[in-house]
N, C-alpha and C positions, 0 to 999 in steps of 0.2 A: 075272571080276567082281572088282573091287577092294574092299577094306574098310579103313576107317579106324577106329581106336579113339579115339573122342572123348568127352570129358566135357563138361559144359555150364556156361554162365553164368560165363565169366571175362572175355572180351574183347568180346563182341558189343555191349555197351552203348555202348562208345566209338565204334564204327562208326555206330550209330544216332544218337547225340547229334550227332556231327560232321555227319551228313547233314542233320539237321533245323535246324542252326544256320546253314549257309552259304546265301548267295543272291547270284547274279551281279548286278553292277551294270549298269544300263541307261543309257547316256549319249547316245543318239541324240537329235537335235534335229528334231522333226517339222515339216514344212512344210505349211501349210494355206492355203486361201483365206480371206478374211475371213468369208464365210458359213459355211464349215466350222468355223472357229475358234469363232465365237460360238455355234454349235449344240452345241459340246462343253462349254461352261461349265455347271457344276453349282452349285446353291445351297449357299453356305457353304464352297465349296472355292476355294483361292487359285490364281491362274494368272498367269504372267508372259509377256507377248507382246511381240515386236518386229516392227513393221510395216516392210517394206522393199520396194524395187523390185529385180527380178532383175538389171537392167542396171547397178546401182550398185556400183562397185568400192571405195567408201570404207567399206563395212560389213564387209569380210572379217575384219579384226582383231577387231572387236567380236563377230562371229558365232563366231569361234574361241573366244574367252573364254566366250561364252554357252554353247557346246557343252560346255565343261569344267564349267560350273556345273550342268548338267542333273541328273546323278545325285545331286549333293548336295542340290539343292532338292527332288528327288523324295523323298528320305529324310525331308523335313519335310512331305510331303503337298502340295507345290507343283508344279503342272505347268508346263512351259515349251514355248513354240512360237514359230516364226518364221512370220509371215504375209506372203504374197506379194501385194503390191498391184499388180494389173494396171491398165493405164491406164484401163480403163472403170470401175474401182471407184469408188463414190461415198461410201464410208465416211468418216466424219470423221477417222479415224486414217490414212487414205491420201490425204488432201487435199494440203495445202501441204508444201513441201519441209522446212520446220522440224518438221512433225509426224513426219517420217520419221527424225528424229534423237533420238527418244525411245523408251523402253521403258515399257510400261504394266502396272501390277499391278492385277488384278481379284480381287474375292471374289464368286463367282457372276457376275452380269452387272453388278455395281456397280464402278465405277472407284475404286480406293483412292488410287493415287499415280502420278504421271508422273515418270520418271527421264530426264534428259538423258543420252545415251549417253556423253558425256565424263566423267560422274561414275562410270560403271560401267566403269572402265578395265581391270579384270582380274577373275579369278574371285573373289578375296577381296572386292573391292568390290561385285560383284553380289550375293553371298550376304549380306554385311553389310547392304547397303541394303535388300534385300527383307525380311530378318528384322527389321530395325529398324522398318520400316513396319508389319509385321504385329504386332509386339510394342510398338506405340506406347504402349498403356495399361499395360504391364507393366514397361517400362524408362523410368524417369524421367530425362529429360535436364535437367541443371541448369547454371547459369552462375555462381552466387554462393554464398558460404558460408552466407548466410541460408537459401537453398533447402535446403541440406544439413541445417542445424540443424532446420528445420521438419519435414523427413521423419524425422529421427532422433527428435525428440520425439513425433511422431505414432505411431511404431512401438515405443516403449518398452513392454515387457511384452507385446508382440504378435508381433513377427517380427524376424528378423535382416536385415541389409543387406549386399549385395555392392556396394561402391562402386568404380568403375573410372575411371581416367584413360587416355585414348588421345590420341595426337597429332593424329589427324584421323579423320573419318568415312570408312569404306571401306578402312582399313588391315587387315592381317592380324590385328592385336591387336583391332580393333573386331569383326571376324568372330568371333574366339574368344570374346569376351564375349557376342555375340549368340547364338552356339550354346549357351553355358552358360545364358543367360537362357531360351532356348527349352526347355531341359531342366529347369532349377530355378526357373523363374519363378513357379510356384505355391507354392514353399516359401520362397523368399527374395525380398525386394524389391531389384531391381537398380536402381542409380543410375549414370548415366554423365555424364562431363564431358570437354570438350576444353580447358578453361581452366587454364593453368598457375598463374595467380594463386590459384585455389582450392586447389591442392595446397600452394602456399607458405603459405597461411593456416592449414593444419592441421599445419604443421611438417615437411613432407617435404623433405629436403635435396636428394637426387638426383632431379631431375625431368626428366632428358633421355630417360627411357624410360617406357613405359606401366606402370601399376601397378594393383594390385587390393588394396583393403582389405576386411576382413570386420568389420562392426560387430556386436558381441554385444549387441543391444538387447533381445532377448526376456526374458532373466533380470532386466532392470532394471525395478524397480517404483517406485523413487523418481524422479520426473520431474526432479529437480534433479541427479541423478547422470548423469555422462557414460557412454555405452556404451563398453565395452572394445573396443579395436581390434587386429586382427591383420593384419600386412602379409604378403602373399604374396611370398616372396623370389625366386621364379623368374620368368623372362620369361612374358609373357601368351601362352600357347599353349593350345589346347584340352586337351591332355593334362595340362599343369601345373595348369590350373584344376580339372580333374577330380580330380587327386591332392589338391590343396589342399582342396577342398570335402569330399571323401570323408573325409579325415583329420580335418577339423573335426567331422564327424558322429559320429566314434568317441568313446567316453568319454574325458574329459580325463585321468583317472588310474584305473588298474586295480590292485587288489591281487592278487598271486599267491603261492601257497605250493607251487610245483612247480619242477622242474628247468628253469631258463631255456632250456636247449637244446630243450625240448619245447614251449615257449610259442610260439604263433603268433597274430597279430592282423591286422587289416586293413592295418596300416602296412607289414608285410613284403610283402604282396601289392601294395601301391602303390609298392614300391621304397624305402620309408623305413625307417630303422633303429629298433631298440627300445633304450631306455635303462632299465636297472633300477637303482633306488635301493635299496641293501641296507639293511634295517631290522632292529633288534633289539627284543625286547619292552620292554626298559628305556627305549629312546629312541623308541618308536613315534610319539608325538605330534609330536615335533620332526622326525622323519624324514618324516612325512606332509606337514607344512607345507613342508619343503624340496622334496619330490617335486612338490607342487602348484605351487610357484614355478617349478621347472624345466619342468614341463609347460606352463605358460603361455608361458614363454620359447621353448620348442621347438615350440609349436603350429603344425601345418602342415609341420614339418620332421622330426619323429620322434615315435614313441609312447613314453610314459613309464609305467612300472609300478613299484609298490612291492613289492619282493621280501622276503617275511617269512622271514628266515634261520632263526629258531628252529623253524619248521614244516617245514623242508626235510629230506629224507632223503639228499640228495647233499651232498658236501663242497665248499665254496668256500673260496678263500684267506682266512685269518683276518683280514687287514688290509683286504681289498677292501671298498669301500663303494659302488662303481659297477660295473655290468656292461653291456656293449654287444654287441648282436647286430645285425650289419649286414644279413644276409639269410638266407633259409631255407636250412638245411643247413650253414651256416658255423659254426665253433666260436665260443662266447661268449668275449668278451674281458673279463677282470676287471681293474679299475683301482683306484688309490688317489688320489682327487681330493677335497681338503678345502675347495674353494671352488666355489660355484655357477657363477661365471663360467668357471672352468676346465672344468666339465662342459659348459657351453654351447659354449665355444670348441672343445673337443675334438670334439664332435659336428659342429659346423658346418664345421670344418676338414677333417674326414675323411668327410663325406657323399659317398657314391658314387652319386648319382642321375644316371642317364644322361639328358642333355638332348638328346633326339632332335628334330632339326628337323622340323617337320611340313610335309610337302609334300602339300597336300590333293589334288593331282592324281595321286598314286601309287595304283596298284591295290591295294597292301597297306595295310590300315587299321591304325591304332593301336588300343589297348584301348578298349573302349566306355566312353562317359562315365558309365555307370551300372551298373557291375558290382556285383551283390549276390548274395544267396543264391538268388535266383530270376531266371533270365535272362528269363523271360516278363514278369515284373513290370517289369523295367527297360525293356524295349522298349515295353510298354503305356504306361508313364508318359511316355516320350518322344513317343509317338504321340498323346498326349492332345488335341492341337489339331486333329486330323483331324475334320472335321465329318461325322458319319454321318447318312444319310437315315432317321432313326428314325421319321419320319412314315409310312414304309411298313410298319411293324411295330406292331401293336396292343398297347399295354401293358395287362396284366391286373392286377386287384386282387382282394382277397378277395371283394368284392361282385360282380365281373363274371366271375370265372373259370368258374363252373358254367354260367351262362347262355350264355357264348360257346362253350365246347367242346361243349355239347349242341345248340346251334342250327346249327352248321356244322362241316364237316370242318376241323380245325385242326392246325397244327404249333405246339407250345409249346416255347420255350426257357426252361428253368429255370436261372437264373444267380444269382450273388451279386455285387453291385456293388463289394464290397471285394476280390474275388478276381481275381488277375492273369489266370489262364487263361480265366475267364469273360469278362473284358473283351476279351481277345485274340480269343476266338471270336465275340464280338459283331460284330467287323469282318467276319468271314466270313459271319455270319448276315445282316448288312445287304447285303453283296454279293449274297447269294442272293435277297434281297427285290427287288433291282434287276433281276436276271435273270428273276424270275418275275412281275414287274409286268405285270398285264393278260394273262398267259399261263397262269395256273393257278387252278383253283377253290379251292385250299387257302388258308386264311387263316393268315398268319404272325403269331404273337403271341409275347410274352415276359412273364415275371414275375420280379421281383427277390425272391429268397428271403430276402434280408437285410431286406426290408420286410414280406414276407408269409410268415413261416416256417411258420405253421400249414397253409396251403394246400400248401406243398411237402412237409411231413411227411405229410399225408394222401394225397399222390400218391406216397409212398414214394421221394421224392427224397433221397438220402443223400450225394450227391456232386455237384460242379459242374464244368463245365456239363453239362447233359444235355438232349437233345431228345426229345420224345415226340409221336407222331402220334395224334390222336383222331378216330375215325370212329364215326358213329352205329351202335349195335348191335354194336360190336366192342370188345375190350379195347385199351387204349392200347398202341402199339408203340414201344419205345425204340430210339433210334439208337445203334449201338455202333461206328461207323466212325471214320475220321480226322476231326479237327476242321478241315475245309477246305470251301470253297464247292462245288467240283465233286463231292466225295464225298457231301455232304449233298444236292445237287441230284439226283444219281443215286438216292439213297435215296427221296426224295420222289416222283420220277417213276415208279420201279418200284413204289411203293406205290399207284399209281393203280388197278392191276388186282388182282384176287383171286389168291391163291397157295395151291394150284395152280389154274390156269385149267381149267375143265371143258370138255374138247373133246368135241364131239358127233358128228363124222363123220370118215371117213378123209380126205376132201378138206380139212377144216378142220385136221386134224392135219398134213397136208403143208404147208399154208400156215403153220402155226405153226413147223414145223421150218425152213422157208425164210425165216422172218423177215417174212413178208407179213401175218400176222394182226395183229401189233402192230409195224408197220413203224417207227413213231416211237420205239419203245423199244429198237431194235437198237443205237442209239447208246450207250445206257447199259448194255446187257447183251450182250456179244459171244457169250455161250453161253446156249442155251435147253435146259432139261431137260424131257423128256416121259416120264412113267411109263406103261408099258403093262401092263394087268392084265386078266385074264378077269373076267367079271361075278361069279364066285363067290369071288374072292380078296379077301374082306372085310378080313381082318387086314392083309394087305400094303397094301391101298389106304388103310387108316386110318393106317398108319405113314408112307406117302408123303405123305398129306395133312398130317400133323403136321410132317413135315420141310419141306414147302413153306411152312407158316406160319412156321417158324423162320428160313427163308431169305428171307422176304418183305422186299423193299427192297434185296436184294443180287443176286438173280438171278431170272429168270423161270422158273417151273415150270408144267407142265401135266399133266393126267391124262386118259387115255383107257381106258375099260373097256367098250366096246360089244361086241355079239356078233361083229362082223366084225374084232375086234382082230388076228386071225391074219393078215390081209392085211398089216398093218404089220410084224407079227412075222416073217413070211416074207421080206418085202422087205429088211429090215435084219438078217436072220439073228440074231434075238433070241429067246432062250428065256424064256417068261413065268414069273414077272414079270420085267420088264426095264426098264432105263433107257436112253432114247435121248438122247445129248448132241449137239446141233447147234452146231457152231462156225461162226458166220456169216462170219467173215473168211476162213477157209479153204474154206468151202463143203463141209464134211465132216460126216457123221453117224456116230457110233460107238455101239455098244450095249454095255451092261454088265448082267450078270445080277443080279437082286435077290433071289434065293431065300434065305430065312432071314436076311434083312437087317433090322435094327431101325432105329429112327428116327435115332439118333445116327450109325450107320454110313452111312445114306443121306445125311445132312447132310455127313459127311466126304467121301464119294465125290463129291458135287456140288461141294463146296468145293475139293477137289483138282483137279477138272476145270477150274476157273477159272484154275489156274496154267498158265503157258505152259511148253513144253518147253525153250526157249532164250530166256528173257525178257531184255528190256532193263531193267537195274536203274535205278530212279529213286528219288527221295526218297520218293515216295508208296508205292511197292510194296515197298521194302526190308524194312520190318518183317514183311510177310507171309512173305517167304522166310527171314528170320532165325528165325522161329518154328519152322521145320522142323529147326533145330539141326544143320545139316550144313555142311561146308566149302563155300566158294564158289569155283568155277572161273570166273574173270572174264577175259573178253577185252576189254581196254581199247583203244579206238580214238579217233581225233581226227577224226571226220567219216566220210567214205566209207571203207569197209574192203574189202579184196579178198574177193570172195564165196567164194573157196576156203577161207578160214579158218573162217567159220561152218559151211561144208559139212563140213569135217573134224570139227568138234566134234559136229555133228548125226549124222554117221556113227557116231561112237563112242557117242553116246547111243542110237542105234537098235540097236546091238549089245549094249545093256544093260551097258556097261562103266563107266557113270557113275552107277550107282544110289546110291552113297554120297556123292556130291557134288551140288551144284546148279550146272549149267552156265548161265552168263549172260554178258551183255556190257554194257559201260558206255561210252556215247558222251560224250566230254568236252565236245562242243559243246552237247549237250542237257542235260548235268548237269555244269557246270563244276567242282563240288566234287571231281570225280574227279582233278583236278590235285593237289589237296591230299592226297588219298588216296595217290597215287603218290609225292608228295614225302615223306609219312610213311614209306613203304616203302623208298624208294631215296635219300632226301636230295635228289638232283638228278633232275629229270624225265627219265626214260629215253626212248629212241626208241619210237615207236608204229607199228603195233599191238603189244601185249604181252599175253601170257597168264600168269596167276598163279593159284595156289591159296592161299586164305587160311583158316586154321583158327581162326576167331573163337571157337569154342566149346571149343578144346583147346590151351591154351598160347600161342595167338597167333602161331604160326609162319606166315611168308609165304614161299612158294616161287615162283620165276620160271622160266618155260620158257626154255631156252637161246636167247639172242639170235642165235647163229650157225646155228640150225636153222630150216628152213621149217616152218610150222604145217601139217603133213599128218596124215592119220589114223594112219599108221604111226609117225611120230615122236611124236605125242601119246600113243599107247598105250605106247610104250617108256618115255616120261618118267613116265607115271602108274604103271607097274610099278616104276620106281626109287623113286618116292615111297612106294609101298606097302611096299617092301622096306627102307626107311630108308636108301637109298644117296644121296639128295639132301639137301643142307644148306640150311636156310632162309637167305634173304637178310637177314632181320631177324626179331625176335621182339617183338611188340607188348607193352607193359608191362601187367601185370595190376593196374592202379591202381584204387584205391577212389575212387569219385566222391562227394566231399563238397561241401557248400556252399562257394563261394569265400570267403565272409565269415562265419565262424562267429559273429562277434559280432552278426550280424543274422539269426540263425536264428529266424524268427518262430514257426514251429511248435513249436520247443523252448520258446520263451517262453510260448506258449499252454498247452503241456502242463505246464510248471512252475506256471503260475497255477492250472490245474485241480487239481493235486495240493495246492497250498498252501491252496486255498479249496474244500473239499468241499461239495457241494450240501446244502442244508438238508433237502431231502426226497429220497427215493429214487425214481428214475424206474423205470418198468416195464422189466424186463430184456429182454423180447422182445415182439414184436407178432405175435399169432397170426393165422392166416388168417381165423378166424371174426370176429376184431375188425375186420379190414379189410372183410369182407362186411357186418358190421353198420353200419359207418360209411358204407357206400355209400348208406344211406338219406338221408344229408345231403350227401354229396359224390360226384361222378362220379370214381371212383378207379381206379388202375392195379392190378388184381388180379394181373396177370402178373408184377409185380415184388416180390411178397411174399417176405420173407426170414425165415429161422428164427434169424438171428443178431440181437444187440441192434441196435436202430436208434436212433441219437442224432444229432441235428443240432446241431453247434456253430457257431453263427453269431454272430460278434462284429462289430458295426458299428464297426470301427476308423476313425479319421480317415484320409483318403487318405494323408497324409504318413507315417503309421506303417506302412502296408502297402507303398506304392510308394516306395521310397527311391531307385531308380535309374532311369536315365531316358534311354535312347537310342532313336532312331526304330525303330518296330516293323518288323522285317524279317520279312515274313509267312511266308516259306517256309523258307529255309535259309541259314545263314551259313558254317558250317565243318564239315568232315567229320572 
C-alpha cells in the first residue's frame, strides 16, 4: 500500500475554478421542418430562421456563414435554425422563390424583421444585423448633427453617450459596436451613424476609418455646456472597445503614497500603462491640476496617479517628476519631463498595446468584455436580455408568504435581486420550472429578500441564494447542493418520499433493493440504502432514522425492523444492525455492519457509498472528490479508450494499492476543458490516452506515466512505487497563487465593509438569536427551526442600483469556461 504525505489547501482551488468557468461552444445548425420550428418558439425568446429548399445550390455559401454565426448568437440567447421547405409545405415563408432569399428574425412567434440574404454576406454581417434589430430601441441611429445635439442635450446630467461611426451596416466594426451595446446598453446611450458629413461637422479630420467617441454628459448640469468628448484611438474591435470603456469606468485620478512598483490598477490588467505624476507637499495643488490635465489627455490610453513623494518610504531619483509603469512585474521607469505635452507624447509613442486582430471564428476567445471582481456578475449582466419564463414561478410577498407555504407543498427560492449569484441561479430555477411544468405537485415560488428582508430574516436566511422546501407538518428542508437545474431537480424529486421509507415486508424490501418500489426515482438515485434492525434495536433505529432525514433529497433510504428481518440478514450475510447498499446500475447489493455507529458516521458511510470506485471526472462531481483532499490519478482519454487501461487501474484498486489516491478518468469529448488542463500541465497537448497523478493539495506536483510504457497492472504498480520513493520527477509544478479579485478597484464587498465601519449603526442589534426566540416567533410566521444558529445573524441587504453592482457584462456561460 502506498502512502503520500500531503498537506491541504494550496492548489485545489485553481482546478475547481477552471472547471466551473469553461464551457464548450456549440455551433451546429439544426435543420427542422416548418411545423417543428414554429413549435420550438418560446415567448420572449429571439430566433433567427432561414427557410430553404434542399435541392437549392445557391444557398450553400450563406448556410456556411450562418453556421459560423450560431455559437455567437447563442451566447446572446438567440437560437438559429434552418428550415427545410418541402414542396408540399404551405407556410407563407416557403411560398414564392423570393421568400426563400430571406432570413427571418422572430421574438416568440412574432416576426420582428426580414433580412435579404445578400445583406447577410458573412458572419459579421449576420451578427451585426440581428443585434441591431433586437437593440433598435437602445441604439439610436442618426443622420444629422441636429439629431446628435438633441440626444446630447436630453442626456446631460443623466447618462453618458457612446457615439460611433461605421462605414456601413454589417461590417466588422458595426458588429463590434453592437456587441458592446448588447453589454453596456443599460449603462450608456449608444448612438450610431454611417454619415461622414456628421463626423466632419464635429471636427474629426481622419474619417476614413470607423471611430468611437465617448461623450461625458452625466456630470454636466449646465444645459448650455457641451459634454466633454474622448476619442477612442484604437480600431473598432470588441476587445478595444472593452478596454476603452473599462478604462473610462476607472477613477480619473488616484492619489497613492506607496512604492509605485507595488501599485496595481485596472489599467495594467487591461494592458495599459500607469503614469505617476510625482508631487511634493509644497507644490501639491499645482501638481494635482497637472495630473488631472494629463489624466484627461490620456483617458482611455493610460492610468494616471498622483504619487505623494513626501509620504514614501522608498527612494526615488531626486529630479524625477514622472514615473512610468508599463506592465505588471516590470520595473518602474523614472523620468524628468517638464512639459505636459512631453508626458503625453512619451506615453503615446511608447505604448505597447498588443493590437490583436479579432477573428470571431477562432475557437480561442479573447478576454471577456466584462471582467470585474465577480465573474458571475459580469456574465449575468451580459445575459440580462434573456427572457425568463417567470410566470411559471409564483412571486411571494410579505402578505402572501405564510398563506402560500402553509396551503401547499412549496419550494421557495430566497434571493436578492442585486446579487449576481442569485440572478445567475434564477436562470437554473426557471429552467427547473419548465421541466416540472404540469409534472409535479410541488409549487415553485420565489421571494426577493431585497424587497422583503423581514420575511427572509424570520426564515433564518442569512445568505443568497438558498432554496427551501416546505411541507405540511414538517420542518423546512434546505437545499445544499450545486446551483444547477439537474441537481435541484434531483433534490425535489427525492424529497417526494419520506426518508427513511418504512418497509413492512421482506417482499417489499426486495422490491426496494431492486429499484422496483420507487422505479421512477432510480434515475435520480443510483444507490438505495436499507437499514436492517431487529425490533429491539431502538437506539440504532433512531440513529438511522435521523441519518435518513439528513440525507433526504440526496439519496433514498429505507428501514426494515420486522420480526422476520433475519431472512434478509441471512440472505445478504449481514450482521444486525446492518446497512444494505443496493447499486442499481451494477445490480449489486453489499452489506455494512452498523454496530455502535452514530448518526454522523451513518451519514458518512452512505455518502461515501455514493462515490464511484473509478469515476469519470466532470465539472459537476469534481468538488465532491476534491473534498477528500487526496491526489488524483487521472486517466485522460479522447473518446473511446482501450478497455485494458481501465482494467489495469481497477485491478490495482482491488488490491488496495490506491487507497491514498483517487483513481478517476476524464473524457475530453465529454468534458472539453480537459484539453486546457493538459495544456496547463504540458504546454502542448500530449498524445492520449495519458495517465497522470496530480497533487493538488500538496505543492501542486504533476507526474506523468511514461509514454513509452503500456498501461498495465505491473507497470502501474512499479511507477506508483517510484512515486512513493521520490524517484520520479514532476513534469510541472502548479503555482500556489493567491486568488484575488481581478479588479481591486471594484471590490464591492470591501466598499461595503468600509462603509459599515465608517457609519456605525445608531442602535445595537441583538448579538444572537436564540432557539426560544425562533419558536416564539413561530406564532406569527411559519419558520425554519432546523436552520437556527448560535452565531450572530445579520442580514446586510443594500438595494444598490444595478449599474453599481453589475459592472461587467459578458454573456452568461452557464456551466464552465476554463479549467
